[in-house]
Steps between C-alpha positions, in 0.01 A plus 500: 500500500641596833422861583860584588630372167258723310724791607770353273293541183615751240358579155618250239620245757472141373388233743388140476129436561387154605164377371259222595306447182439853373493658845811684625582381853847637581763748390856375536761761587870433448702451820667838446359807323682806369356847564632856470539730798268797444609696807748467785743712699837577335759220525733504799812297430655571839229307689547146626390230255229389744323840501176521301274784385148517362437500124182525293500277192339559160207282606438719807635239744718635783798282597828529689815518289873541576637854526682483162177454299384815321189619318487343153689183600342167418491263794400138545246398765404161637141465373393306809647715778507832307854558628802640318725234344754703302547778248412390148770504235480772240371386162790390281741466794 
């Protein structure tokens, strides 16, 4: 597994493991993963859409997110680049 992608792991996460015989050889991450924001500065709706701020995710990974994202939001990250894709939809929405 790539070291950077290990920062996307959270308890209970389900991933595909590839085997050769009985030996695991690779873990396959989805293209996009959903994680909760554990800590970030308060949202600033007046800022330009292109402005980003730092956020710490539930896995401990620090990423840049748009100003409107707040602590507790679920966001989606590109699993390859570890960059913000969009805000996840609320369950049941």
